C-alpha positions as a printed Julia matrix, in Angstrom:
151×3 Matrix{Float64}:
 -0.01  -0.01   0.02
  1.37   3.47  -0.9
  1.56   6.3    1.63
 -1.05   8.15  -0.45
 -3.38   5.15  -0.13
 -2.73   4.94   3.6
 -3.53   8.67   4.02
 -6.79   8.2    2.07
 -7.59   5.07   4.16
 -7.38   7.24   7.24
 -9.94   9.58   5.71
 -7.38  12.34   5.24
 -6.67  14.5    2.28
 -3.59  16.66   1.73
 -4.51  20.34   1.62
 -3.2   22.8   -0.94
  0.28  24.03   0.04
 -0.1   27.35   1.82
  1.64  30.26   0.11
  4.84  31.25   1.94
  4.38  34.24   4.28
  7.91  35.45   3.51
 11.01  35.02   1.32
 11.3   31.21   1.41
 10.0   28.04  -0.22
  7.6   25.57   1.42
 10.04  22.64   1.02
 13.56  22.11  -0.3
 15.36  18.94  -1.26
 19.06  18.4   -0.79
 20.35  14.94  -1.62
 17.95  12.4   -0.12
 16.47  14.81   2.43
 13.51  17.19   2.17
 13.28  20.0    4.69
  9.97  21.77   5.09
  9.48  25.33   6.21
  7.61  25.72   9.42
  3.89  25.13   8.81
  1.16  26.69  10.9
 -2.4   25.37  11.14
 -3.82  26.9    7.99
 -7.17  25.66   6.75
 -8.5   27.1    3.5
 -6.01  29.97   3.64
 -6.65  31.05   7.25
 -5.48  30.03  10.68
 -7.71  27.46  12.38
 -7.03  29.25  15.71
 -4.89  31.96  17.22
 -3.58  32.56  20.7
 -1.32  31.0   23.28
 -1.58  27.41  24.44
 -2.6   27.28  28.1
 -4.59  30.54  27.81
 -6.76  31.1   24.71
 -6.08  27.62  23.23
 -6.42  24.4   25.25
 -3.65  21.81  25.08
 -6.1   19.35  23.52
 -7.06  21.85  20.81
 -3.39  22.62  20.25
 -2.7   18.91  19.74
 -5.2   18.85  16.93
 -3.67  22.01  15.46
 -0.24  20.29  15.53
 -1.82  17.5   13.49
 -3.01  20.11  10.93
  0.54  21.55  10.82
  1.97  18.15  10.08
 -0.62  17.59   7.32
  0.36  20.94   5.78
  4.04  19.95   5.98
  3.22  16.64   4.21
  1.45  18.61   1.52
  4.66  20.63   0.98
  6.66  17.37   0.74
  4.08  15.94  -1.67
  4.15  19.06  -3.85
  7.92  18.8   -4.17
  8.65  15.07  -4.56
  5.41  13.16  -4.06
  4.32  11.61  -0.78
  5.12   8.1   -1.99
  8.86   9.05  -2.31
  9.11   9.23   1.51
 11.4    6.57   2.99
 11.58   7.81   6.6
 10.43  10.72   8.69
 13.77  11.83  10.22
 13.02  14.84  12.43
 10.08  16.9   13.68
 10.54  20.33  15.21
  7.5   21.79  16.93
  7.02  25.23  18.34
  4.22  26.03  20.76
  3.21  29.62  21.56
  2.97  29.08  25.33
  1.19  31.03  28.07
  3.36  31.73  31.07
  3.86  28.57  33.05
  2.67  26.18  30.33
  5.06  23.23  30.08
  3.06  20.67  28.06
  4.79  21.28  24.72
  5.7   17.63  24.18
  2.06  16.53  24.53
  0.96  19.23  22.03
  3.5   18.15  19.4
  2.37  14.55  19.87
 -0.48  15.58  17.59
  2.03  15.84  14.72
  4.0   12.76  15.75
  0.91  10.63  16.09
 -0.29  11.61  12.6
  3.05  10.69  11.09
  2.99   7.31  12.85
 -0.57   6.7   11.6
  0.44   7.45   7.99
  3.97   5.92   7.84
  4.01   3.29  10.6
  7.58   2.52  11.61
  8.87   4.85   8.89
  7.06   7.67  10.74
  9.11   7.22  13.94
 11.41  10.22  14.24
 13.69  12.34  16.4
 11.88  15.44  17.73
 12.15  18.75  19.51
  9.12  20.46  21.14
  9.86  24.03  22.1
  7.8   26.64  23.92
  8.0   30.2   22.46
  6.54  33.57  23.29
  4.99  34.24  19.86
  4.57  32.57  16.45
  3.83  34.17  13.09
  0.31  35.55  12.61
 -0.56  34.62  16.19
 -0.53  30.91  15.46
 -0.55  28.62  18.53
  1.6   25.9   16.93
  4.18  25.54  14.13
  5.72  22.3   12.83
  8.54  21.54  10.45
  9.71  18.19   9.07
 12.8   16.57   7.69
 12.1   13.45   5.64
 14.34  11.06   3.79
 13.14  10.34   0.19
 14.17   8.04  -2.59
């Protein structure tokens, strides 16, 4: 079964790649690696939510937003090389706009990690960083970037 078939079997569809909000590209290949730009939880061209996790955004909602970010990152990979070229998810970096005292960043970024495991199985297991930050672009609560190995 291809990764595209697996994604469809989960009832998921890759969104259109969001236009870059600055002077960069959504994804770049070097050798056998694809690096995505940080992806925020855009849905149909707008943010699904804004605010800080632990204040305006609940940790559970943020986990779902991290899942959206990962789906947007996969769309960038697909647009560049095709989803079925993925061999291994290598690294996930997640940023969480955190209210003062919020320390649940790893649980929030599990939303992205869990999606990648659902789609890619063992090939979705990856190294990861989950970082709390004061602010993210456009007031996004979560941002995720991927590094994937491709054939």
